[in-house]
NUKE-456463 format. One line per field, with one value per residue: residue number from 1; x, z, y of N, C-alpha, C, O in turn. Coordinates in pm, whole numbers, m for minus. Layout:
<pts>
k	[NUM, ...]
npx	[X, ...]
npz	[Z, ...]
npy	[Y, ...]
capx	[X, ...]
capz	[Z, ...]
capy	[Y, ...]
cpx	[X, ...]
cpz	[Z, ...]
cpy	[Y, ...]
opx	[X, ...]
opz	[Z, ...]
opy	[Y, ...]
</pts>
This chain:
<pts>
k	[1, 2, 3, 4, 5, 6, 7, 8, 9, 10, 11, 12, 13, 14, 15, 16, 17, 18, 19, 20, 21, 22, 23, 24, 25, 26, 27, 28, 29, 30, 31, 32, 33, 34, 35, 36, 37, 38, 39, 40, 41, 42, 43, 44, 45, 46, 47, 48, 49, 50, 51, 52, 53, 54, 55, 56, 57, 58, 59, 60, 61, 62, 63, 64, 65, 66, 67, 68, 69, 70, 71, 72, 73, 74, 75, 76, 77, 78, 79, 80, 81, 82, 83, 84, 85, 86, 87, 88, 89, 90, 91, 92, 93, 94, 95, 96, 97, 98, 99, 100, 101, 102, 103, 104, 105, 106, 107, 108, 109, 110, 111, 112, 113, 114, 115, 116, 117, 118, 119, 120, 121, 122, 123, 124, 125, 126, 127, 128, 129, 130, 131, 132, 133, 134, 135, 136, 137, 138, 139, 140, 141, 142, 143, 144, 145, 146, 147, 148]
npx	[m1412, m1159, m917, m613, m518, m252, m198, m377, m287, m24, m49, m163, 48, 252, 146, 127, 401, 493, 354, 422, 696, 770, 901, 1159, 1237, 1256, 1009, 887, 810, 653, 521, 371, 212, 66, m76, m225, m355, m254, m110, 213, 397, 295, 317, 593, 647, 546, 664, 932, 878, 809, 1047, 1228, 1132, 1225, 1089, 1080, 1318, 1522, 1620, 1859, 1912, 1878, 1689, 1565, 1383, 1149, 1148, 1051, 1210, 1253, 1124, 768, 645, 786, 719, 458, 115, 84, 342, 353, 137, 222, 452, 349, 170, 213, 29, m205, m259, m265, m395, m740, m880, m1134, m1281, m1328, m1360, m1394, m1219, m1378, m1467, m1725, m2023, m1951, m1674, m1691, m1829, m1645, m1429, m1542, m1633, m1473, m1215, m1208, m1247, m1013, m822, m885, m837, m559, m467, m544, m393, m134, m108, m144, 38, 218, 235, 11, m188, m135, m201, m478, m550, m486, m666, m907, m907, m943, m774, m642, m377, m269, m14, 116, 383, 494]
npz	[m220, m454, m574, m738, m993, m969, m696, m586, m707, m625, m347, m337, m449, m260, m29, m123, m166, 98, 224, 76, 90, 339, 413, 359, 96, m218, m413, m733, m1004, m1199, m1060, m875, m1052, m1176, m957, m858, m1074, m1233, m1478, m1579, m1690, m1608, m1335, m1312, m1339, m1110, m882, m857, m731, m471, m399, m417, m209, m1, 100, m7, m126, m402, m546, m751, m1020, m1086, m900, m843, m729, m520, m181, 154, 284, 546, 870, 885, 1084, 1103, 932, 821, 704, 592, 499, 285, 117, 55, m89, m318, m421, m377, m346, m240, 32, 75, 179, 127, m135, m215, m512, m651, m412, m183, 43, 259, 511, 543, 531, 347, 396, 656, 623, 458, 635, 856, 741, 506, 595, 838, 748, 601, 806, 974, 801, 757, 1023, 1071, 878, 948, 1200, 1168, 1142, 888, 953, 1120, 930, 756, 927, 954, 689, 670, 857, 732, 509, 544, 551, 305, 352, 483, 455, 383, 419, 293]
npy	[784, 770, 549, 512, 270, 214, 250, 61, m184, m178, m204, m462, m609, m565, m683, m945, m1000, m979, m1190, m1420, m1430, m1498, m1730, m1679, m1675, m1500, m1318, m1345, m1117, m1231, m1437, m1287, m1136, m1342, m1460, m1242, m1140, m926, m717, m804, m627, m379, m410, m416, m150, m43, m166, m61, 184, 113, m3, 213, 364, 224, 4, m250, m494, m588, m895, m1023, m1260, m1617, m1716, m1481, m1190, m1017, m898, m805, m516, m471, m557, m595, m451, m222, m20, 202, 219, 465, 521, 344, 425, 684, 623, 507, 695, 1011, 1211, 1123, 1145, 1413, 1732, 1763, 1946, 2170, 2242, 2563, 2687, 2954, 3143, 3294, 3290, 3213, 3004, 2802, 2767, 2673, 2428, 2296, 2275, 2136, 1897, 1796, 1856, 1715, 1449, 1412, 1444, 1225, 1009, 1039, 1008, 745, 590, 659, 552, 282, m4, m184, m448, m485, m445, m663, m870, m830, m882, m1155, m1259, m1205, m1363, m1655, m1967, m1933, m1865, m2071, m2255, m2564, m2791, m3094]
capx	[m1272, m1108, m777, m560, m477, m114, m206, m444, m199, 94, m85, m176, 183, 326, 90, 169, 543, 507, 301, 488, 840, 791, 993, 1294, 1261, 1203, 887, 906, 698, 564, 436, 274, 119, m24, m167, m311, m415, m203, m16, 350, 461, 249, 377, 734, 652, 503, 755, 1042, 833, 820, 1190, 1288, 1087, 1290, 995, 1117, 1449, 1524, 1727, 1882, 1955, 1782, 1581, 1545, 1250, 1138, 1117, 1043, 1342, 1260, 1005, 643, 605, 876, 666, 314, 36, 114, 467, 321, 55, 305, 544, 274, 106, 236, m80, m327, m284, m262, m519, m842, m915, m1264, m1267, m1417, m1377, m1351, m1195, m1439, m1514, m1868, m2074, m1872, m1551, m1727, m1858, m1517, m1349, m1610, m1648, m1356, m1097, m1213, m1225, m870, m749, m909, m766, m418, m445, m560, m282, m10, m105, m156, 160, 195, 214, m130, m266, m117, m278, m617, m565, m487, m790, m1020, m896, m906, m737, m557, m237, m224, 73, 168, 490, 493]
capz	[m245, m567, m561, m870, m1005, m920, m551, m563, m744, m539, m218, m359, m470, m134, 58, m182, m135, 243, 261, 7, 116, 482, 430, 330, m47, m283, m491, m867, m1059, m1271, m961, m824, m1162, m1193, m842, m834, m1201, m1267, m1588, m1531, m1735, m1521, m1205, m1321, m1325, m974, m779, m827, m637, m337, m374, m394, m77, 100, 156, m57, m189, m516, m551, m890, m1044, m1124, m801, m810, m699, m420, m42, 238, 322, 692, 932, 852, 1192, 1099, 848, 835, 581, 537, 422, 161, 32, 6, m188, m440, m473, m269, m336, m187, 169, 83, 221, 22, m177, m280, m624, m648, m275, m153, 187, 307, 648, 541, 548, 265, 470, 772, 573, 415, 754, 939, 672, 430, 682, 934, 675, 571, 932, 1019, 711, 790, 1155, 1056, 806, 1021, 1320, 1137, 1086, 781, 1021, 1160, 807, 713, 1019, 913, 561, 699, 927, 641, 401, 612, 472, 192, 392, 553, 363, 444, 347, 324]
capy	[805, 692, 515, 474, 129, 206, 230, m67, m294, m169, m264, m606, m665, m561, m788, m1072, m1015, m1004, m1321, m1530, m1431, m1524, m1843, m1633, m1668, m1380, m1339, m1289, m1038, m1324, m1503, m1188, m1106, m1455, m1478, m1126, m1101, m793, m720, m806, m503, m272, m439, m377, m4, m9, m218, 31, 288, 54, m24, 345, 410, 141, m92, m383, m506, m678, m994, m1061, m1396, m1721, m1718, m1341, m1141, m912, m931, m685, m467, m475, m615, m525, m359, m107, 86, 223, 228, 597, 506, 272, 510, 794, 569, 477, 817, 1108, 1309, 1061, 1189, 1559, 1795, 1771, 2081, 2177, 2335, 2678, 2733, 3089, 3157, 3419, 3271, 3184, 2869, 2710, 2738, 2592, 2294, 2238, 2244, 2036, 1769, 1751, 1864, 1603, 1325, 1407, 1424, 1088, 921, 1050, 948, 600, 527, 685, 470, 140, m61, m280, m577, m489, m461, m801, m954, m817, m953, m1298, m1291, m1192, m1462, m1778, m2083, m1902, m1850, m2192, m2328, m2683, m2861, m3237]
cpx	[m1229, m958, m730, m526, m334, m114, m268, m350, m71, 69, m97, m39, 261, 276, 132, 316, 561, 464, 380, 640, 871, 890, 1137, 1326, 1204, 1085, 905, 785, 601, 470, 329, 168, 18, m124, m267, m378, m383, m107, 127, 424, 421, 310, 523, 753, 620, 606, 876, 1004, 846, 966, 1259, 1249, 1149, 1200, 1025, 1259, 1436, 1643, 1740, 1921, 1842, 1664, 1552, 1400, 1257, 1107, 1114, 1183, 1363, 1129, 882, 597, 692, 831, 514, 245, 57, 241, 438, 242, 135, 405, 473, 211, 115, 127, m204, m360, m274, m397, m616, m870, m1050, m1253, m1370, m1437, m1321, m1334, m1248, m1493, m1661, m1900, m1993, m1742, m1578, m1754, m1728, m1433, m1410, m1621, m1518, m1228, m1092, m1188, m1076, m788, m764, m836, m616, m385, m448, m437, m147, 4, m116, m25, 122, 171, 69, m220, m256, m199, m427, m643, m572, m619, m912, m1014, m855, m875, m640, m409, m187, m144, 136, 278, 487, 624]
cpz	[m360, m547, m698, m872, m956, m770, m520, m591, m661, m403, m231, m372, m340, m36, 8, m149, 12, 279, 199, 26, 262, 506, 399, 182, m104, m373, m626, m912, m1134, m1175, m907, m929, m1181, m1081, m829, m960, m1237, m1385, m1534, m1571, m1645, m1381, m1202, m1318, m1183, m869, m755, m731, m493, m298, m342, m257, 35, 164, 113, m112, m303, m506, m696, m900, m1076, m1028, m753, m785, m593, m283, 38, 282, 473, 743, 905, 963, 1195, 1001, 855, 699, 514, 453, 286, 66, m25, m100, m322, m504, m364, m258, m266, m46, 187, 131, 102, m9, m247, m389, m612, m509, m257, m3, 236, 448, 656, 563, 469, 337, 590, 731, 531, 534, 833, 871, 608, 513, 781, 866, 648, 696, 982, 932, 742, 923, 1145, 991, 873, 1143, 1292, 1075, 974, 841, 1065, 1039, 756, 798, 983, 782, 584, 765, 835, 521, 463, 515, 359, 229, 472, 456, 436, 357, 390, 276]
cpy	[714, 671, 468, 325, 112, 180, 94, m184, m295, m230, m416, m671, m670, m666, m925, m1099, m1051, m1146, m1437, m1531, m1460, m1637, m1804, m1626, m1539, m1418, m1270, m1208, m1129, m1395, m1409, m1161, m1218, m1471, m1365, m1073, m955, m809, m713, m677, m385, m288, m396, m226, 39, m49, m128, 145, 239, 31, 108, 401, 327, 38, m235, m377, m606, m772, m1037, m1208, m1490, m1727, m1576, m1306, m1033, m970, m802, m645, m469, m534, m529, m432, m234, 1, 87, 224, 363, 592, 444, 361, 626, 747, 548, 599, 922, 1214, 1253, 1110, 1340, 1611, 1801, 1917, 2076, 2282, 2446, 2735, 2874, 3099, 3290, 3406, 3237, 3037, 2766, 2671, 2649, 2448, 2225, 2195, 2129, 1900, 1724, 1756, 1749, 1469, 1307, 1379, 1280, 987, 922, 985, 796, 537, 552, 594, 320, 91, m157, m419, m592, m512, m604, m897, m949, m891, m1104, m1340, m1287, m1285, m1595, m1890, m2054, m1900, m1968, m2276, m2445, m2742, m3006, m3297]
opx	[m1259, m884, m799, m507, m298, m37, m217, m335, m17, 155, m46, m13, 330, 356, 170, 350, 636, 531, 400, 706, 986, 955, 1227, 1432, 1116, 1065, 934, 673, 480, 352, 212, 49, m101, m243, m382, m450, m471, m31, 158, 505, 505, 350, 571, 864, 662, 631, 922, 1089, 888, 1004, 1339, 1326, 1128, 1230, 1000, 1312, 1351, 1751, 1644, 1959, 1726, 1550, 1518, 1308, 1359, 1047, 1168, 1266, 1476, 1036, 890, 518, 672, 898, 451, 309, 50, 246, 492, 275, 118, 438, 532, 200, 36, 133, m296, m477, m274, m499, m578, m881, m1076, m1220, m1483, m1522, m1214, m1426, m1173, m1557, m1717, m1816, m1968, m1706, m1500, m1707, m1706, m1373, m1340, m1620, m1459, m1144, m986, m1117, m1020, m695, m666, m779, m553, m285, m365, m382, m55, 115, m99, 17, 9, 95, 10, m316, m357, m257, m494, m747, m655, m675, m1011, m1107, m744, m939, m563, m324, m75, m199, 201, 267, 478, 647]
opz	[m360, m510, m765, m768, m907, m722, m437, m507, m629, m348, m147, m312, m312, 32, 86, m107, 45, 357, 263, m19, 305, 610, 411, 145, m44, m404, m633, m864, m1133, m1205, m895, m900, m1199, m1105, m792, m955, m1266, m1390, m1453, m1495, m1611, m1319, m1101, m1297, m1139, m776, m640, m657, m405, m182, m249, m197, 153, 273, 188, m140, m301, m462, m758, m801, m1091, m1072, m637, m815, m578, m271, m6, 314, 522, 666, 902, 937, 1281, 988, 889, 594, 392, 346, 184, m52, m142, m191, m428, m626, m270, m168, m236, m9, 299, 123, m8, 81, m328, m362, m569, m489, m310, 72, 251, 500, 766, 606, 517, 338, 622, 797, 565, 532, 873, 940, 650, 502, 805, 920, 669, 693, 1026, 982, 752, 934, 1204, 1044, 856, 1185, 1384, 970, 967, 785, 1050, 1045, 716, 748, 982, 766, 524, 731, 859, 440, 438, 411, 321, 146, 524, 384, 539, 234, 509, 292]
opy	[595, 762, 392, 262, 5, 96, 20, m273, m401, m299, m490, m776, m768, m731, m1012, m1210, m1143, m1213, m1540, m1625, m1448, m1639, m1886, m1575, m1477, m1535, m1151, m1229, m1105, m1412, m1446, m1163, m1193, m1492, m1389, m973, m874, m906, m626, m625, m302, m189, m346, m178, 147, 28, m120, 194, 313, 42, 115, 476, 356, m11, m330, m270, m695, m733, m1082, m1271, m1450, m1742, m1555, m1382, m966, m1076, m700, m731, m468, m557, m406, m341, m148, 104, m13, 230, 373, 654, 487, 372, 661, 822, 571, 607, 923, 1299, 1328, 1115, 1390, 1542, 1840, 2000, 1987, 2398, 2425, 2822, 2907, 3065, 3387, 3497, 3232, 2958, 2656, 2553, 2560, 2355, 2109, 2087, 2036, 1798, 1624, 1667, 1692, 1384, 1200, 1299, 1220, 890, 816, 915, 727, 440, 472, 562, 239, 139, m204, m498, m699, m589, m662, m993, m1052, m955, m1172, m1444, m1357, m1287, m1643, m1906, m2142, m1931, m1966, m2359, m2428, m2744, m3037, m3417]
</pts>
């Protein structure tokens, strides 16, 4: 499966926003770009997609930036993927396919149809909070922020 850089960077940015705005402050595009090694100009094209989908909010001003619009357990991975690329979860189509009820249709249904169904089930049932928890568990030490 190939995922566009828009989806990849959008997911990185959203996780970054969620993790670095937990203290109540907003996260700037410059900070995200620096930490995640993403072009700030490209990031500025992606973040409006997440904002329009109601996943993040923007705060203007000197300490401006982005923060989650609601609790991470209130939206799913499907919401995020659809915001970044509404075609990623569409039914897979096999080019040159003929619906004649033959072996090709059976293979398409048994393989590609099942893969698509499982992917959709997975992202619809996984909350963003669950995903964040997995990210934290797989990057030990990185999110242990101490204030002295």
